[in-house]
All heavy atoms as a GROMACS GRO file, in nm:
protein
  618
    1MET      N    1  -0.131   1.668  -1.356
    1MET     CA    2  -0.164   1.718  -1.223
    1MET      C    3  -0.314   1.741  -1.199
    1MET      O    4  -0.360   1.726  -1.091
    1MET     CB    5  -0.087   1.848  -1.200
    1MET     CG    6  -0.088   1.906  -1.066
    1MET     SD    7  -0.005   1.823  -0.935
    1MET     CE    8   0.028   1.940  -0.833
    2GLU      N    9  -0.386   1.788  -1.302
    2GLU     CA   10  -0.536   1.803  -1.299
    2GLU      C   11  -0.600   1.686  -1.245
    2GLU      O   12  -0.689   1.697  -1.154
    2GLU     CB   13  -0.584   1.851  -1.428
    2GLU     CG   14  -0.567   1.995  -1.471
    2GLU     CD   15  -0.626   2.083  -1.357
    2GLU    OE1   16  -0.748   2.071  -1.323
    2GLU    OE2   17  -0.560   2.186  -1.322
    3GLU      N   18  -0.571   1.570  -1.303
    3GLU     CA   19  -0.633   1.443  -1.273
    3GLU      C   20  -0.607   1.412  -1.121
    3GLU      O   21  -0.708   1.375  -1.054
    3GLU     CB   22  -0.595   1.336  -1.362
    3GLU     CG   23  -0.688   1.205  -1.339
    3GLU     CD   24  -0.658   1.113  -1.456
    3GLU    OE1   25  -0.560   1.123  -1.535
    3GLU    OE2   26  -0.715   0.997  -1.464
    4LEU      N   27  -0.485   1.427  -1.081
    4LEU     CA   28  -0.448   1.403  -0.937
    4LEU      C   29  -0.527   1.498  -0.849
    4LEU      O   30  -0.581   1.446  -0.743
    4LEU     CB   31  -0.308   1.428  -0.916
    4LEU     CG   32  -0.258   1.417  -0.774
    4LEU    CD1   33  -0.275   1.277  -0.706
    4LEU    CD2   34  -0.103   1.452  -0.765
    5LEU      N   35  -0.540   1.628  -0.879
    5LEU     CA   36  -0.613   1.721  -0.790
    5LEU      C   37  -0.754   1.680  -0.791
    5LEU      O   38  -0.823   1.695  -0.674
    5LEU     CB   39  -0.597   1.852  -0.850
    5LEU     CG   40  -0.460   1.925  -0.828
    5LEU    CD1   41  -0.450   2.064  -0.895
    5LEU    CD2   42  -0.416   1.931  -0.689
    6GLU      N   43  -0.815   1.637  -0.900
    6GLU     CA   44  -0.956   1.590  -0.901
    6GLU      C   45  -0.982   1.473  -0.796
    6GLU      O   46  -1.060   1.464  -0.724
    6GLU     CB   47  -1.002   1.553  -1.040
    6GLU     CG   48  -1.017   1.662  -1.127
    6GLU     CD   49  -1.054   1.624  -1.263
    6GLU    OE1   50  -1.097   1.520  -1.290
    6GLU    OE2   51  -1.040   1.709  -1.370
    7ILE      N   52  -0.880   1.374  -0.801
    7ILE     CA   53  -0.889   1.257  -0.711
    7ILE      C   54  -0.883   1.306  -0.572
    7ILE      O   55  -0.954   1.262  -0.491
    7ILE     CB   56  -0.777   1.158  -0.743
    7ILE    CG1   57  -0.810   1.094  -0.882
    7ILE    CG2   58  -0.763   1.049  -0.656
    7ILE    CD1   59  -0.690   1.007  -0.947
    8LEU      N   60  -0.781   1.395  -0.548
    8LEU     CA   61  -0.764   1.442  -0.406
    8LEU      C   62  -0.890   1.525  -0.356
    8LEU      O   63  -0.927   1.505  -0.242
    8LEU     CB   64  -0.646   1.533  -0.398
    8LEU     CG   65  -0.510   1.459  -0.413
    8LEU    CD1   66  -0.400   1.558  -0.433
    8LEU    CD2   67  -0.479   1.377  -0.289
    9GLN      N   68  -0.946   1.603  -0.453
    9GLN     CA   69  -1.074   1.671  -0.407
    9GLN      C   70  -1.190   1.585  -0.375
    9GLN      O   71  -1.263   1.622  -0.303
    9GLN     CB   72  -1.113   1.777  -0.520
    9GLN     CG   73  -1.020   1.890  -0.532
    9GLN     CD   74  -1.027   1.988  -0.418
    9GLN    OE1   75  -1.131   2.018  -0.346
    9GLN    NE2   76  -0.895   2.022  -0.355
   10GLU      N   77  -1.194   1.472  -0.446
   10GLU     CA   78  -1.302   1.380  -0.408
   10GLU      C   79  -1.289   1.322  -0.264
   10GLU      O   80  -1.390   1.298  -0.209
   10GLU     CB   81  -1.302   1.255  -0.515
   10GLU     CG   82  -1.354   1.306  -0.647
   10GLU     CD   83  -1.350   1.194  -0.752
   10GLU    OE1   84  -1.335   1.076  -0.705
   10GLU    OE2   85  -1.356   1.210  -0.877
   11LEU      N   86  -1.170   1.309  -0.232
   11LEU     CA   87  -1.144   1.263  -0.093
   11LEU      C   88  -1.174   1.366   0.005
   11LEU      O   89  -1.236   1.335   0.120
   11LEU     CB   90  -0.993   1.228  -0.076
   11LEU     CG   91  -0.951   1.085  -0.118
   11LEU    CD1   92  -0.792   1.074  -0.101
   11LEU    CD2   93  -1.015   0.979  -0.050
   12HIS      N   94  -1.126   1.486  -0.007
   12HIS     CA   95  -1.138   1.601   0.096
   12HIS      C   96  -1.168   1.730   0.016
   12HIS      O   97  -1.075   1.804   0.004
   12HIS     CB   98  -1.018   1.610   0.178
   12HIS     CG   99  -0.999   1.495   0.278
   12HIS    ND1  100  -1.065   1.482   0.394
   12HIS    CD2  101  -0.924   1.393   0.268
   12HIS    CE1  102  -1.038   1.370   0.449
   12HIS    NE2  103  -0.944   1.316   0.375
   13PRO      N  104  -1.300   1.753  -0.020
   13PRO     CA  105  -1.314   1.875  -0.096
   13PRO      C  106  -1.292   2.012  -0.023
   13PRO      O  107  -1.266   2.116  -0.072
   13PRO     CB  108  -1.466   1.872  -0.123
   13PRO     CG  109  -1.519   1.737  -0.059
   13PRO     CD  110  -1.408   1.682   0.003
   14GLU      N  111  -1.280   1.997   0.111
   14GLU     CA  112  -1.253   2.119   0.192
   14GLU      C  113  -1.107   2.164   0.197
   14GLU      O  114  -1.074   2.268   0.241
   14GLU     CB  115  -1.300   2.093   0.336
   14GLU     CG  116  -1.220   2.004   0.419
   14GLU     CD  117  -1.229   1.848   0.389
   14GLU    OE1  118  -1.296   1.803   0.308
   14GLU    OE2  119  -1.154   1.777   0.466
   15VAL      N  120  -1.020   2.075   0.144
   15VAL     CA  121  -0.878   2.116   0.147
   15VAL      C  122  -0.830   2.175   0.007
   15VAL      O  123  -0.874   2.136  -0.095
   15VAL     CB  124  -0.794   1.982   0.178
   15VAL    CG1  125  -0.650   2.008   0.174
   15VAL    CG2  126  -0.840   1.910   0.297
   16ASP      N  127  -0.747   2.269   0.030
   16ASP     CA  128  -0.666   2.321  -0.092
   16ASP      C  129  -0.548   2.256  -0.113
   16ASP      O  130  -0.450   2.292  -0.060
   16ASP     CB  131  -0.644   2.483  -0.058
   16ASP     CG  132  -0.574   2.552  -0.177
   16ASP    OD1  133  -0.561   2.488  -0.297
   16ASP    OD2  134  -0.547   2.679  -0.174
   17PHE      N  135  -0.559   2.156  -0.199
   17PHE     CA  136  -0.444   2.072  -0.231
   17PHE      C  137  -0.339   2.139  -0.311
   17PHE      O  138  -0.218   2.091  -0.310
   17PHE     CB  139  -0.490   1.941  -0.296
   17PHE     CG  140  -0.568   1.852  -0.206
   17PHE    CD1  141  -0.704   1.838  -0.212
   17PHE    CD2  142  -0.504   1.766  -0.122
   17PHE    CE1  143  -0.775   1.760  -0.118
   17PHE    CE2  144  -0.565   1.683  -0.040
   17PHE     CZ  145  -0.701   1.688  -0.040
   18GLU      N  146  -0.358   2.254  -0.366
   18GLU     CA  147  -0.254   2.321  -0.449
   18GLU      C  148  -0.161   2.390  -0.356
   18GLU      O  149  -0.043   2.409  -0.402
   18GLU     CB  150  -0.315   2.413  -0.544
   18GLU     CG  151  -0.398   2.337  -0.649
   18GLU     CD  152  -0.441   2.438  -0.762
   18GLU    OE1  153  -0.360   2.518  -0.813
   18GLU    OE2  154  -0.563   2.423  -0.790
   19THR      N  155  -0.203   2.421  -0.229
   19THR     CA  156  -0.104   2.490  -0.148
   19THR      C  157  -0.068   2.419  -0.021
   19THR      O  158   0.026   2.441   0.047
   19THR     CB  159  -0.171   2.623  -0.091
   19THR    OG1  160  -0.288   2.596  -0.029
   19THR    CG2  161  -0.192   2.720  -0.205
   20GLU      N  162  -0.152   2.319   0.023
   20GLU     CA  163  -0.123   2.237   0.144
   20GLU      C  164  -0.003   2.149   0.116
   20GLU      O  165   0.012   2.080   0.027
   20GLU     CB  166  -0.244   2.154   0.179
   20GLU     CG  167  -0.237   2.077   0.304
   20GLU     CD  168  -0.204   2.173   0.428
   20GLU    OE1  169  -0.298   2.244   0.445
   20GLU    OE2  170  -0.110   2.143   0.498
   21ASP      N  171   0.089   2.155   0.218
   21ASP     CA  172   0.216   2.075   0.204
   21ASP      C  173   0.243   1.995   0.327
   21ASP      O  174   0.351   1.944   0.343
   21ASP     CB  175   0.334   2.161   0.170
   21ASP     CG  176   0.367   2.266   0.283
   21ASP    OD1  177   0.296   2.271   0.380
   21ASP    OD2  178   0.469   2.343   0.265
   22LYS      N  179   0.142   1.964   0.408
   22LYS     CA  180   0.160   1.881   0.537
   22LYS      C  181   0.040   1.799   0.548
   22LYS      O  182  -0.025   1.791   0.659
   22LYS     CB  183   0.191   1.967   0.650
   22LYS     CG  184   0.318   2.039   0.651
   22LYS     CD  185   0.340   2.124   0.768
   22LYS     CE  186   0.473   2.195   0.767
   22LYS     NZ  187   0.489   2.275   0.866
   23LEU      N  188  -0.002   1.731   0.441
   23LEU     CA  189  -0.120   1.647   0.441
   23LEU      C  190  -0.113   1.535   0.541
   23LEU      O  191  -0.217   1.513   0.619
   23LEU     CB  192  -0.152   1.589   0.303
   23LEU     CG  193  -0.182   1.698   0.189
   23LEU    CD1  194  -0.174   1.620   0.056
   23LEU    CD2  195  -0.309   1.759   0.214
   24ILE      N  196   0.004   1.469   0.552
   24ILE     CA  197   0.021   1.362   0.641
   24ILE      C  198   0.058   1.419   0.775
   24ILE      O  199  -0.003   1.378   0.880
   24ILE     CB  200   0.135   1.255   0.605
   24ILE    CG1  201   0.098   1.197   0.463
   24ILE    CG2  202   0.154   1.161   0.702
   24ILE    CD1  203  -0.007   1.092   0.467
   25ASP      N  204   0.153   1.511   0.784
   25ASP     CA  205   0.200   1.562   0.908
   25ASP      C  206   0.093   1.634   0.996
   25ASP      O  207   0.095   1.615   1.114
   25ASP     CB  208   0.307   1.659   0.896
   25ASP     CG  209   0.440   1.607   0.823
   25ASP    OD1  210   0.453   1.483   0.833
   25ASP    OD2  211   0.521   1.684   0.778
   26ASP      N  212  -0.007   1.694   0.928
   26ASP     CA  213  -0.108   1.767   0.992
   26ASP      C  214  -0.234   1.676   1.009
   26ASP      O  215  -0.341   1.725   1.057
   26ASP     CB  216  -0.153   1.892   0.926
   26ASP     CG  217  -0.050   1.997   0.940
   26ASP    OD1  218   0.039   1.986   1.020
   26ASP    OD2  219  -0.061   2.101   0.868
   27GLY      N  220  -0.232   1.546   0.962
   27GLY     CA  221  -0.334   1.456   0.982
   27GLY      C  222  -0.451   1.484   0.883
   27GLY      O  223  -0.569   1.452   0.913
   28ILE      N  224  -0.435   1.559   0.782
   28ILE     CA  225  -0.553   1.590   0.682
   28ILE      C  226  -0.590   1.464   0.619
   28ILE      O  227  -0.710   1.443   0.592
   28ILE     CB  228  -0.501   1.710   0.585
   28ILE    CG1  229  -0.487   1.834   0.663
   28ILE    CG2  230  -0.594   1.732   0.488
   28ILE    CD1  231  -0.418   1.943   0.594
   29ILE      N  232  -0.483   1.385   0.572
   29ILE     CA  233  -0.516   1.256   0.519
   29ILE      C  234  -0.464   1.150   0.608
   29ILE      O  235  -0.349   1.167   0.662
   29ILE     CB  236  -0.467   1.238   0.369
   29ILE    CG1  237  -0.319   1.249   0.356
   29ILE    CG2  238  -0.538   1.344   0.284
   29ILE    CD1  239  -0.272   1.211   0.225
   30ASP      N  240  -0.529   1.037   0.624
   30ASP     CA  241  -0.485   0.923   0.710
   30ASP      C  242  -0.453   0.810   0.626
   30ASP      O  243  -0.448   0.813   0.512
   30ASP     CB  244  -0.604   0.903   0.815
   30ASP     CG  245  -0.727   0.856   0.759
   30ASP    OD1  246  -0.738   0.821   0.642
   30ASP    OD2  247  -0.825   0.873   0.830
   31SER      N  248  -0.431   0.698   0.700
   31SER     CA  249  -0.377   0.573   0.623
   31SER      C  250  -0.483   0.521   0.540
   31SER      O  251  -0.454   0.477   0.426
   31SER     CB  252  -0.336   0.471   0.733
   31SER     OG  253  -0.437   0.436   0.818
   32PHE      N  254  -0.625   0.536   0.571
   32PHE     CA  255  -0.725   0.490   0.484
   32PHE      C  256  -0.720   0.574   0.363
   32PHE      O  257  -0.743   0.522   0.247
   32PHE     CB  258  -0.856   0.497   0.558
   32PHE     CG  259  -0.969   0.441   0.488
   32PHE    CD1  260  -0.985   0.324   0.461
   32PHE    CD2  261  -1.061   0.540   0.417
   32PHE    CE1  262  -1.093   0.266   0.372
   32PHE    CE2  263  -1.159   0.496   0.340
   32PHE     CZ  264  -1.179   0.364   0.316
   33ASP      N  265  -0.703   0.703   0.377
   33ASP     CA  266  -0.704   0.796   0.260
   33ASP      C  267  -0.582   0.753   0.155
   33ASP      O  268  -0.603   0.758   0.041
   33ASP     CB  269  -0.683   0.942   0.298
   33ASP     CG  270  -0.806   0.993   0.371
   33ASP    OD1  271  -0.918   0.957   0.339
   33ASP    OD2  272  -0.785   1.078   0.462
   34VAL      N  273  -0.471   0.723   0.232
   34VAL     CA  274  -0.350   0.684   0.139
   34VAL      C  275  -0.384   0.553   0.056
   34VAL      O  276  -0.359   0.548  -0.063
   34VAL     CB  277  -0.230   0.662   0.229
   34VAL    CG1  278  -0.112   0.603   0.158
   34VAL    CG2  279  -0.180   0.799   0.298
   35ILE      N  280  -0.462   0.452   0.126
   35ILE     CA  281  -0.484   0.336   0.049
   35ILE      C  282  -0.580   0.368  -0.063
   35ILE      O  283  -0.580   0.315  -0.169
   35ILE     CB  284  -0.540   0.242   0.151
   35ILE    CG1  285  -0.436   0.195   0.260
   35ILE    CG2  286  -0.592   0.110   0.073
   35ILE    CD1  287  -0.310   0.138   0.201
   36THR      N  288  -0.681   0.458  -0.025
   36THR     CA  289  -0.783   0.499  -0.130
   36THR      C  290  -0.705   0.567  -0.245
   36THR      O  291  -0.746   0.535  -0.359
   36THR     CB  292  -0.887   0.589  -0.058
   36THR    OG1  293  -0.961   0.518   0.038
   36THR    CG2  294  -0.988   0.635  -0.170
   37LEU      N  295  -0.626   0.652  -0.212
   37LEU     CA  296  -0.546   0.724  -0.317
   37LEU      C  297  -0.459   0.635  -0.408
   37LEU      O  298  -0.461   0.639  -0.523
   37LEU     CB  299  -0.442   0.822  -0.247
   37LEU     CG  300  -0.487   0.965  -0.236
   37LEU    CD1  301  -0.383   1.036  -0.141
   37LEU    CD2  302  -0.516   1.030  -0.369
   38ILE      N  303  -0.398   0.540  -0.340
   38ILE     CA  304  -0.313   0.440  -0.424
   38ILE      C  305  -0.412   0.364  -0.523
   38ILE      O  306  -0.369   0.348  -0.629
   38ILE     CB  307  -0.245   0.339  -0.322
   38ILE    CG1  308  -0.139   0.422  -0.248
   38ILE    CG2  309  -0.196   0.216  -0.403
   38ILE    CD1  310  -0.077   0.347  -0.131
   39THR      N  311  -0.521   0.321  -0.470
   39THR     CA  312  -0.632   0.252  -0.556
   39THR      C  313  -0.673   0.341  -0.672
   39THR      O  314  -0.674   0.291  -0.788
   39THR     CB  315  -0.739   0.196  -0.475
   39THR    OG1  316  -0.696   0.118  -0.361
   39THR    CG2  317  -0.838   0.122  -0.548
   40GLU      N  318  -0.710   0.463  -0.641
   40GLU     CA  319  -0.753   0.560  -0.731
   40GLU      C  320  -0.655   0.589  -0.844
   40GLU      O  321  -0.676   0.590  -0.964
   40GLU     CB  322  -0.797   0.680  -0.666
   40GLU     CG  323  -0.928   0.663  -0.592
   40GLU     CD  324  -1.047   0.651  -0.679
   40GLU    OE1  325  -1.060   0.710  -0.795
   40GLU    OE2  326  -1.138   0.572  -0.628
   41LEU      N  327  -0.528   0.602  -0.805
   41LEU     CA  328  -0.414   0.629  -0.887
   41LEU      C  329  -0.392   0.512  -0.984
   41LEU      O  330  -0.361   0.534  -1.111
   41LEU     CB  331  -0.278   0.661  -0.808
   41LEU     CG  332  -0.308   0.795  -0.739
   41LEU    CD1  333  -0.168   0.813  -0.655
   41LEU    CD2  334  -0.317   0.914  -0.840
   42GLN      N  335  -0.411   0.401  -0.934
   42GLN     CA  336  -0.387   0.269  -1.024
   42GLN      C  337  -0.499   0.261  -1.114
   42GLN      O  338  -0.488   0.244  -1.230
   42GLN     CB  339  -0.380   0.145  -0.929
   42GLN     CG  340  -0.351   0.017  -1.009
   42GLN     CD  341  -0.333  -0.102  -0.927
   42GLN    OE1  342  -0.328  -0.090  -0.812
   42GLN    NE2  343  -0.312  -0.223  -0.991
   43GLU      N  344  -0.620   0.284  -1.068
   43GLU     CA  345  -0.734   0.276  -1.160
   43GLU      C  346  -0.745   0.381  -1.259
   43GLU      O  347  -0.791   0.353  -1.376
   43GLU     CB  348  -0.866   0.262  -1.076
   43GLU     CG  349  -0.888   0.146  -0.990
   43GLU     CD  350  -1.006   0.128  -0.913
   43GLU    OE1  351  -1.082   0.235  -0.909
   43GLU    OE2  352  -1.025   0.033  -0.839
   44ASN      N  353  -0.725   0.502  -1.222
   44ASN     CA  354  -0.747   0.618  -1.306
   44ASN      C  355  -0.632   0.677  -1.376
   44ASN      O  356  -0.643   0.726  -1.495
   44ASN     CB  357  -0.808   0.731  -1.224
   44ASN     CG  358  -0.939   0.697  -1.165
   44ASN    OD1  359  -1.030   0.656  -1.237
   44ASN    ND2  360  -0.963   0.728  -1.041
   45MET      N  361  -0.514   0.648  -1.335
   45MET     CA  362  -0.390   0.705  -1.404
   45MET      C  363  -0.305   0.587  -1.438
   45MET      O  364  -0.186   0.616  -1.494
   45MET     CB  365  -0.327   0.801  -1.306
   45MET     CG  366  -0.409   0.914  -1.270
   45MET     SD  367  -0.334   1.033  -1.148
   45MET     CE  368  -0.217   1.120  -1.273
   46GLY      N  369  -0.321   0.462  -1.412
   46GLY     CA  370  -0.242   0.354  -1.447
   46GLY      C  371  -0.108   0.345  -1.379
   46GLY      O  372  -0.006   0.291  -1.431
   47VAL      N  373  -0.091   0.414  -1.257
   47VAL     CA  374   0.018   0.416  -1.179
   47VAL      C  375   0.028   0.305  -1.064
   47VAL      O  376  -0.074   0.313  -0.989
   47VAL     CB  377   0.050   0.557  -1.115
   47VAL    CG1  378   0.167   0.559  -1.037
   47VAL    CG2  379   0.042   0.653  -1.236
   48LEU      N  380   0.117   0.224  -1.064
   48LEU     CA  381   0.130   0.121  -0.962
   48LEU      C  382   0.230   0.176  -0.857
   48LEU      O  383   0.354   0.173  -0.884
   48LEU     CB  384   0.170  -0.018  -1.015
   48LEU     CG  385   0.168  -0.132  -0.927
   48LEU    CD1  386   0.022  -0.154  -0.863
   48LEU    CD2  387   0.208  -0.256  -0.989
   49ILE      N  388   0.183   0.206  -0.740
   49ILE     CA  389   0.271   0.256  -0.629
   49ILE      C  390   0.321   0.140  -0.542
   49ILE      O  391   0.233   0.057  -0.491
   49ILE     CB  392   0.212   0.359  -0.540
   49ILE    CG1  393   0.178   0.480  -0.642
   49ILE    CG2  394   0.296   0.398  -0.431
   49ILE    CD1  395   0.097   0.593  -0.564
   50SER      N  396   0.446   0.109  -0.534
   50SER     CA  397   0.494   0.006  -0.467
   50SER      C  398   0.506   0.035  -0.313
   50SER      O  399   0.497   0.159  -0.271
   50SER     CB  400   0.632  -0.033  -0.514
   50SER     OG  401   0.736   0.065  -0.477
   51ALA      N  402   0.519  -0.076  -0.230
   51ALA     CA  403   0.520  -0.052  -0.084
   51ALA      C  404   0.640   0.045  -0.048
   51ALA      O  405   0.625   0.112   0.053
   51ALA     CB  406   0.541  -0.194  -0.016
   52LYS      N  407   0.762   0.027  -0.121
   52LYS     CA  408   0.870   0.122  -0.069
   52LYS      C  409   0.841   0.259  -0.092
   52LYS      O  410   0.914   0.350  -0.036
   52LYS     CB  411   0.994   0.077  -0.139
   52LYS     CG  412   0.992   0.106  -0.292
   52LYS     CD  413   1.124   0.071  -0.359
   52LYS     CE  414   1.124   0.092  -0.510
   52LYS     NZ  415   1.106   0.225  -0.553
   53ASP      N  416   0.749   0.295  -0.171
   53ASP     CA  417   0.709   0.442  -0.207
   53ASP      C  418   0.606   0.494  -0.110
   53ASP      O  419   0.572   0.610  -0.117
   53ASP     CB  420   0.670   0.459  -0.352
   53ASP     CG  421   0.779   0.434  -0.450
   53ASP    OD1  422   0.893   0.477  -0.412
   53ASP    OD2  423   0.758   0.368  -0.546
   54ILE      N  424   0.551   0.407  -0.032
   54ILE     CA  425   0.445   0.454   0.066
   54ILE      C  426   0.504   0.515   0.185
   54ILE      O  427   0.512   0.442   0.294
   54ILE     CB  428   0.341   0.349   0.098
   54ILE    CG1  429   0.283   0.281  -0.037
   54ILE    CG2  430   0.233   0.383   0.190
   54ILE    CD1  431   0.201   0.161  -0.021
   55ILE      N  432   0.560   0.626   0.180
   55ILE     CA  433   0.623   0.694   0.289
   55ILE      C  434   0.562   0.828   0.306
   55ILE      O  435   0.515   0.891   0.205
   55ILE     CB  436   0.786   0.713   0.268
   55ILE    CG1  437   0.812   0.780   0.151
   55ILE    CG2  438   0.838   0.572   0.287
   55ILE    CD1  439   0.967   0.797   0.124
   56PRO      N  440   0.550   0.898   0.417
   56PRO     CA  441   0.480   1.026   0.437
   56PRO      C  442   0.541   1.130   0.340
   56PRO      O  443   0.453   1.209   0.295
   56PRO     CB  444   0.514   1.064   0.583
   56PRO     CG  445   0.536   0.934   0.655
   56PRO     CD  446   0.604   0.841   0.545
   57GLU      N  447   0.660   1.139   0.314
   57GLU     CA  448   0.724   1.239   0.227
   57GLU      C  449   0.659   1.252   0.080
   57GLU      O  450   0.636   1.344   0.023
   57GLU     CB  451   0.865   1.227   0.208
   57GLU     CG  452   0.947   1.252   0.340
   57GLU     CD  453   0.945   1.129   0.426
   57GLU    OE1  454   0.922   1.007   0.380
   57GLU    OE2  455   0.978   1.149   0.547
   58ASN      N  456   0.613   1.120   0.038
   58ASN     CA  457   0.550   1.119  -0.088
   58ASN      C  458   0.407   1.149  -0.099
   58ASN      O  459   0.341   1.174  -0.196
   58ASN     CB  460   0.560   0.972  -0.150
   58ASN     CG  461   0.711   0.941  -0.195
   58ASN    OD1  462   0.786   1.033  -0.230
   58ASN    ND2  463   0.747   0.813  -0.186
   59PHE      N  464   0.346   1.159   0.021
   59PHE     CA  465   0.199   1.186   0.034
   59PHE      C  466   0.175   1.320   0.107
   59PHE      O  467   0.060   1.353   0.131
   59PHE     CB  468   0.133   1.072   0.097
   59PHE     CG  469   0.136   0.957   0.014
   59PHE    CD1  470   0.232   0.859   0.017
   59PHE    CD2  471   0.016   0.933  -0.076
   59PHE    CE1  472   0.219   0.755  -0.070
   59PHE    CE2  473   0.013   0.814  -0.145
   59PHE     CZ  474   0.113   0.718  -0.146
   60ASN      N  475   0.273   1.403   0.144
   60ASN     CA  476   0.243   1.523   0.213
   60ASN      C  477   0.196   1.645   0.144
   60ASN      O  478   0.130   1.730   0.194
   60ASN     CB  479   0.374   1.566   0.285
   60ASN     CG  480   0.372   1.554   0.439
   60ASN    OD1  481   0.266   1.551   0.500
   60ASN    ND2  482   0.487   1.553   0.500
   61SER      N  483   0.196   1.628   0.013
   61SER     CA  484   0.135   1.729  -0.073
   61SER      C  485   0.118   1.677  -0.214
   61SER      O  486   0.164   1.578  -0.244
   61SER     CB  487   0.246   1.855  -0.091
   61SER     OG  488   0.356   1.810  -0.165
   62ALA      N  489   0.036   1.752  -0.288
   62ALA     CA  490  -0.019   1.706  -0.420
   62ALA      C  491   0.117   1.718  -0.505
   62ALA      O  492   0.140   1.625  -0.590
   62ALA     CB  493  -0.121   1.802  -0.473
   63LYS      N  494   0.211   1.810  -0.486
   63LYS     CA  495   0.326   1.827  -0.554
   63LYS      C  496   0.415   1.709  -0.538
   63LYS      O  497   0.471   1.654  -0.630
   63LYS     CB  498   0.398   1.956  -0.529
   63LYS     CG  499   0.324   2.081  -0.573
   63LYS     CD  500   0.389   2.203  -0.530
   63LYS     CE  501   0.309   2.317  -0.563
   63LYS     NZ  502   0.341   2.444  -0.488
   64ALA      N  503   0.432   1.656  -0.412
   64ALA     CA  504   0.512   1.550  -0.384
   64ALA      C  505   0.457   1.422  -0.445
   64ALA      O  506   0.526   1.338  -0.497
   64ALA     CB  507   0.529   1.528  -0.242
   65LEU      N  508   0.327   1.407  -0.441
   65LEU     CA  509   0.260   1.292  -0.495
   65LEU      C  510   0.273   1.286  -0.653
   65LEU      O  511   0.299   1.197  -0.711
   65LEU     CB  512   0.117   1.284  -0.444
   65LEU     CG  513   0.040   1.163  -0.487
   65LEU    CD1  514   0.107   1.039  -0.431
   65LEU    CD2  515  -0.109   1.166  -0.412
   66PHE      N  516   0.250   1.405  -0.707
   66PHE     CA  517   0.274   1.416  -0.855
   66PHE      C  518   0.422   1.379  -0.907
   66PHE      O  519   0.435   1.311  -0.991
   66PHE     CB  520   0.228   1.553  -0.902
   66PHE     CG  521   0.229   1.563  -1.050
   66PHE    CD1  522   0.122   1.501  -1.124
   66PHE    CD2  523   0.322   1.633  -1.130
   66PHE    CE1  524   0.118   1.501  -1.251
   66PHE    CE2  525   0.312   1.634  -1.263
   66PHE     CZ  526   0.208   1.570  -1.331
   67ALA      N  527   0.516   1.422  -0.821
   67ALA     CA  528   0.662   1.395  -0.854
   67ALA      C  529   0.678   1.250  -0.841
   67ALA      O  530   0.750   1.176  -0.919
   67ALA     CB  531   0.750   1.470  -0.753
   68LEU      N  532   0.610   1.182  -0.744
   68LEU     CA  533   0.618   1.034  -0.734
   68LEU      C  534   0.558   0.963  -0.855
   68LEU      O  535   0.621   0.864  -0.913
   68LEU     CB  536   0.543   0.991  -0.611
   68LEU     CG  537   0.526   0.838  -0.588
   68LEU    CD1  538   0.667   0.754  -0.570
   68LEU    CD2  539   0.448   0.800  -0.471
   69ILE      N  540   0.450   1.014  -0.897
   69ILE     CA  541   0.377   0.965  -1.023
   69ILE      C  542   0.479   0.979  -1.138
   69ILE      O  543   0.486   0.884  -1.224
   69ILE     CB  544   0.246   1.029  -1.026
   69ILE    CG1  545   0.144   0.988  -0.926
   69ILE    CG2  546   0.176   0.987  -1.169
   69ILE    CD1  547   0.019   1.068  -0.926
   70GLU      N  548   0.523   1.090  -1.148
   70GLU     CA  549   0.609   1.112  -1.268
   70GLU      C  550   0.736   1.024  -1.262
   70GLU      O  551   0.782   0.965  -1.368
   70GLU     CB  552   0.666   1.261  -1.275
   70GLU     CG  553   0.553   1.343  -1.311
   70GLU     CD  554   0.501   1.338  -1.443
   70GLU    OE1  555   0.574   1.364  -1.548
   70GLU    OE2  556   0.382   1.304  -1.463
   71ARG      N  557   0.790   1.004  -1.142
   71ARG     CA  558   0.906   0.915  -1.130
   71ARG      C  559   0.871   0.776  -1.163
   71ARG      O  560   0.957   0.702  -1.241
   71ARG     CB  561   0.965   0.918  -0.985
   71ARG     CG  562   1.093   0.838  -0.971
   71ARG     CD  563   1.151   0.858  -0.838
   71ARG     NE  564   1.076   0.838  -0.723
   71ARG     CZ  565   1.040   0.726  -0.670
   71ARG    NH1  566   1.076   0.607  -0.723
   71ARG    NH2  567   0.973   0.715  -0.569
   72ILE      N  568   0.765   0.722  -1.123
   72ILE     CA  569   0.726   0.583  -1.153
   72ILE      C  570   0.696   0.575  -1.299
   72ILE      O  571   0.741   0.463  -1.350
   72ILE     CB  572   0.587   0.554  -1.060
   72ILE    CG1  573   0.619   0.542  -0.919
   72ILE    CG2  574   0.527   0.426  -1.120
   72ILE    CD1  575   0.500   0.536  -0.832
   73ARG      N  576   0.634   0.670  -1.357
   73ARG     CA  577   0.614   0.663  -1.510
   73ARG      C  578   0.742   0.667  -1.577
   73ARG      O  579   0.760   0.587  -1.690
   73ARG     CB  580   0.537   0.783  -1.557
   73ARG     CG  581   0.378   0.765  -1.515
   73ARG     CD  582   0.298   0.889  -1.566
   73ARG     NE  583   0.147   0.862  -1.541
   73ARG     CZ  584   0.075   0.955  -1.545
   73ARG    NH1  585   0.110   1.086  -1.570
   73ARG    NH2  586  -0.048   0.922  -1.529
   74GLU      N  587   0.839   0.741  -1.531
   74GLU     CA  588   0.978   0.733  -1.608
   74GLU      C  589   1.043   0.601  -1.585
   74GLU      O  590   1.110   0.546  -1.686
   74GLU     CB  591   1.063   0.851  -1.546
   74GLU     CG  592   1.025   0.986  -1.602
   74GLU     CD  593   1.116   1.094  -1.526
   74GLU    OE1  594   1.212   1.060  -1.462
   74GLU    OE2  595   1.065   1.200  -1.530
   75GLU      N  596   1.031   0.537  -1.475
   75GLU     CA  597   1.089   0.418  -1.448
   75GLU      C  598   1.030   0.303  -1.522
   75GLU      O  599   1.098   0.207  -1.574
   75GLU     CB  600   1.084   0.380  -1.296
   75GLU     CG  601   1.163   0.456  -1.207
   75GLU     CD  602   1.135   0.437  -1.054
   75GLU    OE1  603   1.061   0.356  -1.014
   75GLU    OE2  604   1.218   0.504  -0.984
   76GLU      N  605   0.900   0.314  -1.555
   76GLU     CA  606   0.825   0.213  -1.638
   76GLU      C  607   0.853   0.230  -1.783
   76GLU      O  608   0.829   0.135  -1.858
   76GLU     CB  609   0.671   0.224  -1.603
   76GLU     CG  610   0.638   0.187  -1.460
   76GLU     CD  611   0.492   0.203  -1.430
   76GLU    OE1  612   0.427   0.264  -1.517
   76GLU    OE2  613   0.448   0.154  -1.326
   77ALA      N  614   0.899   0.348  -1.826
   77ALA     CA  615   0.907   0.373  -1.961
   77ALA      C  616   1.038   0.306  -2.021
   77ALA      O  617   1.120   0.261  -1.959
   77ALA     CB  618   0.916   0.519  -1.989
   0.00000   0.00000   0.00000
């Protein structure tokens, strides 16, 4: 989770990603941010997010995104 929070903080240092749970719904992150996140997660965490997983629910909070990462890792294991 620490590494994910660091990636998110690089995108928007002004946001408290530990408590914010409407990143997409409130327009805090946009589609460009999502693409940047996907790229960063692949490069830094070795997680390949498929098109079917690119839905608002998976990107609305750091917790949701971390749950997605964990699920992907479990599926790959």
